[in-house]
KEVO-828130 format. One record per residue (C-alpha): z, y, x; residue in one letter; residue number from 1. Coordinates in nm, 4 decimals. Layout:
residues N
{{Z, Y, X}, a, NUM},
...
END
This chain:
residues 259
{{0.0929, 2.7527, -1.0840}, m, 1},
{{0.0375, 3.1456, -1.0557}, g, 2},
{{-0.3147, 3.1769, -0.9943}, t, 3},
{{-0.5847, 3.1493, -1.2442}, i, 4},
{{-0.9821, 3.0095, -1.2139}, a, 5},
{{-1.1041, 3.3101, -1.0985}, t, 6},
{{-0.8671, 3.3767, -0.8240}, g, 7},
{{-0.6398, 3.6266, -0.9888}, q, 8},
{{-0.2674, 3.6099, -1.0365}, l, 9},
{{-0.1622, 3.4561, -1.3754}, a, 10},
{{0.0041, 3.7698, -1.5569}, k, 11},
{{0.3021, 3.7224, -1.7308}, i, 12},
{{0.4056, 3.9992, -1.9746}, f, 13},
{{0.8202, 4.0730, -1.9647}, l, 14},
{{0.9598, 4.2385, -2.2772}, i, 15},
{{1.3261, 4.3261, -2.1767}, e, 16},
{{1.4912, 4.6580, -2.2280}, d, 17},
{{1.7586, 4.6245, -1.9590}, n, 18},
{{1.5672, 4.8020, -1.6963}, l, 19},
{{1.7913, 4.6271, -1.4377}, d, 20},
{{1.7721, 4.2896, -1.5362}, f, 21},
{{1.4186, 4.3361, -1.6062}, a, 22},
{{1.3524, 4.4824, -1.2178}, k, 23},
{{1.5037, 4.1775, -1.1013}, e, 24},
{{1.3308, 3.9130, -1.3020}, l, 25},
{{1.0352, 4.0818, -1.2646}, g, 26},
{{1.0687, 4.0160, -0.8669}, e, 27},
{{1.2012, 3.6876, -0.8905}, a, 28},
{{0.8756, 3.5759, -1.1031}, l, 29},
{{0.6442, 3.7770, -0.8239}, k, 30},
{{0.7844, 3.5352, -0.5853}, k, 31},
{{0.6556, 3.2347, -0.8083}, e, 32},
{{0.3138, 3.3908, -0.7546}, g, 33},
{{0.3139, 3.5629, -1.0804}, f, 34},
{{0.1786, 3.9063, -1.1625}, e, 35},
{{0.4075, 4.0841, -1.3893}, v, 36},
{{0.3608, 4.3627, -1.6493}, v, 37},
{{0.7021, 4.4903, -1.8007}, h, 38},
{{0.7275, 4.6644, -2.1003}, a, 39},
{{1.0769, 4.7746, -2.2311}, a, 40},
{{0.9304, 4.7854, -2.6501}, q, 41},
{{0.7523, 4.4906, -2.8077}, s, 42},
{{0.5051, 4.7004, -2.9808}, a, 43},
{{0.3898, 4.8238, -2.6922}, y, 44},
{{0.3348, 4.4673, -2.4951}, a, 45},
{{0.1468, 4.3358, -2.8425}, l, 46},
{{-0.1443, 4.6113, -2.8278}, t, 47},
{{-0.1650, 4.4652, -2.5009}, m, 48},
{{-0.2519, 4.1275, -2.5731}, v, 49},
{{-0.5547, 4.1727, -2.7263}, e, 50},
{{-0.7256, 4.3388, -2.4373}, w, 51},
{{-0.5225, 4.2235, -2.1681}, n, 52},
{{-0.3975, 3.8788, -2.2340}, p, 53},
{{-0.1084, 3.7496, -1.9967}, p, 54},
{{-0.0577, 3.3470, -1.9685}, i, 55},
{{0.2635, 3.3622, -2.1342}, a, 56},
{{0.5361, 3.5938, -2.2586}, i, 57},
{{0.9093, 3.6211, -2.1699}, v, 58},
{{1.0608, 3.8498, -2.4117}, c, 59},
{{1.4461, 3.9290, -2.5013}, a, 60},
{{1.5915, 3.8108, -2.8303}, m, 61},
{{1.8426, 4.0810, -2.9197}, n, 62},
{{1.5921, 4.3586, -2.8859}, l, 63},
{{1.6261, 4.6500, -3.1342}, p, 64},
{{1.2865, 4.6393, -3.2845}, e, 65},
{{1.1353, 4.3170, -3.2339}, m, 66},
{{1.2096, 4.0447, -3.0651}, g, 67},
{{1.1233, 3.7106, -2.8965}, a, 68},
{{1.1797, 3.5129, -3.2211}, f, 69},
{{0.9592, 3.7651, -3.4164}, e, 70},
{{0.7044, 3.7694, -3.1862}, i, 71},
{{0.6627, 3.4226, -3.1925}, a, 72},
{{0.5951, 3.4297, -3.5638}, r, 73},
{{0.3165, 3.7035, -3.5186}, l, 74},
{{0.1372, 3.5781, -3.2424}, l, 75},
{{0.1311, 3.1934, -3.3383}, h, 76},
{{0.0041, 3.2892, -3.6976}, a, 77},
{{-0.3121, 3.4533, -3.5653}, d, 78},
{{-0.5557, 3.1816, -3.4531}, s, 79},
{{-0.6409, 3.4054, -3.1349}, k, 80},
{{-0.3094, 3.4240, -3.0080}, t, 81},
{{-0.1504, 3.0544, -3.1667}, a, 82},
{{-0.1714, 2.9206, -2.8095}, r, 83},
{{-0.0154, 3.2022, -2.6146}, l, 84},
{{0.3309, 3.0699, -2.5225}, p, 85},
{{0.6451, 3.2803, -2.5883}, v, 86},
{{0.9707, 3.2157, -2.3994}, i, 87},
{{1.2579, 3.3367, -2.5132}, a, 88},
{{1.5309, 3.4891, -2.3365}, i, 89},
{{1.9071, 3.4090, -2.4948}, g, 90},
{{2.2788, 3.4975, -2.4012}, e, 91},
{{2.3290, 3.1235, -2.3689}, g, 92},
{{2.3954, 3.0720, -2.7196}, e, 93},
{{2.5193, 2.7290, -2.8352}, e, 94},
{{2.1924, 2.5404, -2.9576}, h, 95},
{{2.0137, 2.8623, -2.8433}, g, 96},
{{1.6967, 2.6304, -2.7386}, l, 97},
{{1.6952, 2.4458, -3.0974}, m, 98},
{{1.7012, 2.8059, -3.2424}, e, 99},
{{1.4215, 2.9099, -3.0604}, a, 100},
{{1.1919, 2.6620, -3.1375}, y, 101},
{{1.2518, 2.6665, -3.4614}, r, 102},
{{1.1635, 2.9897, -3.4485}, a, 103},
{{0.8359, 2.9008, -3.2845}, g, 104},
{{0.8992, 2.9862, -2.9251}, c, 105},
{{0.7975, 2.7831, -2.6823}, d, 106},
{{1.1035, 2.7925, -2.4095}, d, 107},
{{1.4280, 2.9219, -2.4013}, y, 108},
{{1.6006, 3.0438, -2.0677}, v, 109},
{{1.9919, 3.1607, -2.0074}, d, 110},
{{1.9776, 3.5107, -1.8662}, r, 111},
{{2.3322, 3.4390, -1.7407}, h, 112},
{{2.1538, 3.1991, -1.5345}, l, 113},
{{2.0103, 3.4512, -1.3029}, g, 114},
{{1.6400, 3.6110, -1.2149}, a, 115},
{{1.5255, 3.2914, -0.9602}, e, 116},
{{1.6786, 2.9980, -1.1790}, s, 117},
{{1.5016, 3.1875, -1.4745}, i, 118},
{{1.1906, 3.2064, -1.2826}, a, 119},
{{1.1378, 2.8761, -1.1454}, a, 120},
{{1.2029, 2.7561, -1.5226}, q, 121},
{{0.9170, 2.9312, -1.6226}, v, 122},
{{0.7063, 2.8149, -1.3556}, r, 123},
{{0.8138, 2.4795, -1.4612}, n, 124},
{{0.7358, 2.5167, -1.7653}, f, 125},
{{0.3944, 2.6859, -1.7412}, l, 126},
{{0.3047, 2.3955, -1.4832}, r, 127},
{{0.4140, 2.1321, -1.7510}, s, 128},
{{0.2225, 2.2994, -2.0437}, r, 129},
{{-0.1191, 2.3149, -1.8159}, t, 130},
{{-0.0473, 1.9650, -1.5815}, e, 131},
{{0.1111, 1.7514, -1.8446}, g, 132},
{{0.5383, 1.6581, -1.7964}, f, 133},
{{0.6222, 1.5281, -1.5003}, q, 134},
{{0.9714, 1.4405, -1.4988}, p, 135},
{{1.0362, 1.5083, -1.1487}, t, 136},
{{0.9655, 1.8554, -1.2011}, q, 137},
{{1.2535, 1.8986, -1.4040}, m, 138},
{{1.5124, 1.6935, -1.2593}, l, 139},
{{1.5659, 1.5692, -0.8353}, g, 140},
{{1.6581, 1.2287, -0.7702}, s, 141},
{{2.0545, 1.3049, -0.7462}, t, 142},
{{2.0002, 1.4955, -1.1371}, e, 143},
{{2.0300, 1.2299, -1.3709}, s, 144},
{{2.3109, 1.3295, -1.5695}, a, 145},
{{2.3344, 1.4502, -1.9393}, l, 146},
{{2.5177, 1.7924, -1.9481}, s, 147},
{{2.5731, 1.9890, -2.2063}, g, 148},
{{2.6133, 2.2972, -1.9878}, n, 149},
{{2.2737, 2.3278, -1.8968}, l, 150},
{{2.0538, 2.3975, -2.2615}, s, 151},
{{1.7058, 2.3326, -2.0514}, h, 152},
{{1.8409, 1.9788, -1.9288}, l, 153},
{{2.0410, 1.8856, -2.2539}, d, 154},
{{1.8795, 1.5942, -2.4572}, l, 155},
{{1.7532, 1.7929, -2.7505}, p, 156},
{{1.5397, 2.0119, -2.4563}, g, 157},
{{1.4214, 1.6967, -2.2932}, i, 158},
{{1.3027, 1.5659, -2.6455}, i, 159},
{{1.1438, 1.9416, -2.7347}, q, 160},
{{0.9465, 1.9232, -2.4048}, m, 161},
{{0.7957, 1.5909, -2.4073}, l, 162},
{{0.7023, 1.7302, -2.7939}, v, 163},
{{0.5681, 2.0623, -2.6796}, h, 164},
{{0.3392, 1.8880, -2.3764}, s, 165},
{{0.2318, 1.6257, -2.6293}, r, 166},
{{0.3496, 1.3387, -2.4275}, q, 167},
{{0.2585, 0.9726, -2.5049}, t, 168},
{{0.5162, 0.7095, -2.3989}, g, 169},
{{0.9153, 0.5861, -2.4222}, v, 170},
{{1.2004, 0.7902, -2.3383}, l, 171},
{{1.5084, 0.5719, -2.2826}, h, 172},
{{1.8438, 0.7138, -2.2910}, v, 173},
{{2.1691, 0.5770, -2.1593}, n, 174},
{{2.4937, 0.7600, -2.1948}, a, 175},
{{2.8192, 0.5877, -2.2033}, g, 176},
{{2.8352, 0.3062, -2.4740}, a, 177},
{{2.4860, 0.4820, -2.6296}, i, 178},
{{2.1739, 0.2478, -2.5312}, d, 179},
{{1.8412, 0.3689, -2.7125}, g, 180},
{{1.4693, 0.4501, -2.6935}, i, 181},
{{1.2886, 0.7200, -2.8519}, i, 182},
{{0.8837, 0.6379, -2.8631}, s, 183},
{{0.6509, 0.9327, -2.8724}, l, 184},
{{0.2617, 0.9425, -2.9395}, n, 185},
{{0.0765, 1.2254, -2.8501}, a, 186},
{{0.3929, 1.4593, -2.8845}, g, 187},
{{0.5321, 1.3295, -3.2113}, e, 188},
{{0.8423, 1.0903, -3.1994}, v, 189},
{{0.7342, 0.7658, -3.4017}, v, 190},
{{1.0306, 0.5401, -3.3243}, h, 191},
{{1.3423, 0.5268, -3.2416}, a, 192},
{{1.6477, 0.2439, -3.1752}, e, 193},
{{1.9824, 0.2620, -3.1052}, s, 194},
{{2.2239, -0.0517, -3.1645}, g, 195},
{{2.1694, -0.1602, -3.5200}, g, 196},
{{1.9758, 0.1695, -3.5995}, k, 197},
{{1.6349, 0.2187, -3.6241}, i, 198},
{{1.3895, 0.5463, -3.7345}, g, 199},
{{1.5190, 0.8755, -3.8221}, d, 200},
{{1.9068, 0.7812, -3.8518}, p, 201},
{{1.8647, 0.5932, -3.4823}, a, 202},
{{1.7313, 0.9260, -3.3375}, v, 203},
{{2.0234, 1.1530, -3.5138}, v, 204},
{{2.2702, 0.9033, -3.3571}, h, 205},
{{2.1495, 0.9207, -2.9980}, i, 206},
{{2.1250, 1.3013, -3.0316}, v, 207},
{{2.4909, 1.3106, -3.1324}, q, 208},
{{2.6355, 1.0623, -2.9055}, s, 209},
{{2.5041, 1.2146, -2.6250}, c, 210},
{{2.6220, 1.5490, -2.7140}, n, 211},
{{2.8240, 1.7043, -2.4465}, h, 212},
{{2.8296, 1.3734, -2.2630}, v, 213},
{{2.9712, 1.4055, -1.9183}, d, 214},
{{2.7199, 1.1520, -1.7644}, n, 215},
{{2.4195, 0.9823, -1.8718}, g, 216},
{{2.0826, 0.8752, -1.7766}, a, 217},
{{1.7370, 0.9232, -1.8942}, y, 218},
{{1.3807, 0.8207, -1.8125}, r, 219},
{{1.0616, 0.9052, -1.9389}, f, 220},
{{0.8242, 0.5961, -1.9038}, v, 221},
{{0.4654, 0.7330, -1.9894}, p, 222},
{{0.2554, 0.4214, -2.1915}, g, 223},
{{0.1559, 0.3000, -2.5041}, e, 224},
{{0.3147, 0.4557, -2.8187}, p, 225},
{{0.5105, 0.1906, -3.0561}, a, 226},
{{0.3454, -0.0127, -3.2783}, a, 227},
{{0.5265, 0.0478, -3.5777}, t, 228},
{{0.6056, 0.4015, -3.7132}, r, 229},
{{0.9558, 0.4317, -3.8083}, t, 230},
{{1.0293, 0.8150, -3.7595}, v, 231},
{{0.9046, 1.0089, -4.0645}, l, 232},
{{1.0348, 1.3484, -4.0288}, r, 233},
{{0.9473, 1.6099, -3.7076}, t, 234},
{{1.1788, 1.6031, -3.4178}, a, 235},
{{1.3130, 1.9321, -3.4220}, t, 236},
{{1.4156, 1.8791, -3.8125}, d, 237},
{{1.6119, 1.5244, -3.7039}, l, 238},
{{1.8038, 1.7328, -3.4187}, m, 239},
{{1.9048, 2.0305, -3.6075}, l, 240},
{{2.0382, 1.7817, -3.8561}, d, 241},
{{2.2323, 1.6160, -3.5567}, a, 242},
{{2.3770, 1.9215, -3.4288}, l, 243},
{{2.4768, 2.0563, -3.8137}, r, 244},
{{2.6200, 1.7602, -3.8485}, e, 245},
{{2.8172, 1.7747, -3.5463}, l, 246},
{{2.9265, 2.1396, -3.6003}, d, 247},
{{3.0579, 2.0735, -3.9909}, e, 248},
{{3.2505, 1.7593, -3.8170}, g, 249},
{{3.4505, 2.0196, -3.5505}, e, 250},
{{3.4752, 2.2795, -3.8410}, d, 251},
{{3.6551, 2.0165, -4.0433}, k, 252},
{{3.8786, 1.9183, -3.7897}, a, 253},
{{3.9646, 2.2429, -3.6923}, a, 254},
{{4.0494, 2.3160, -4.0799}, e, 255},
{{4.2760, 1.9556, -4.0625}, a, 256},
{{4.4564, 2.1248, -3.7969}, g, 257},
{{4.6974, 1.8825, -3.5531}, p, 258},
{{4.8675, 1.5921, -3.6819}, r, 259},
END
């Protein structure tokens, strides 16, 4: 993964103003086979993109001048850099992955997971981007549990990985009483079913029902897309709606207090 066609190491720009963390992550990325160019200021890194383009940018969200969200919007608005992936480094924020996708970032990592774990996630993301999504790259044979603790392994993260890698096939989800399917065509969610729900409501229902479940399983099977389109809105919009409704429900329950 760490080399390009000329045999050179693939270059990653790391934009991070915490120098100790930047050193640790830089070393971990080098162990994964990447060349790492570090910048503490995003403006300097952006000037280098023109003449020394990287394979990806890994950038902190909370930089004082310009963080990952702003950089993603700038780069993806320019046709010359629109396909340059931006991976946001966050603080483990709730729904951080979804907010990063909404801002135009291509992935999200939690700095609290540690440098080695982040470097492995960056490697897997870039491999998925170039080779196509392979479920075995994300999960070992014994790691089929859905968990709300690891953002890059929760259901919204899995769906967005399939969307961004433009997959075609069916995602099967089973968690507790939920048994649902989500069908994709070239990265677009086109059909969903769960119980008596079909289409957009089914996507929302599946995401909500799998939020913070203790265990469950999902399986993506590449193949032909659904013959009928029932999902009309984007996957990101539907998942944001699902998570927003959950937050509103929790707020109302908190306001009501114990009975």
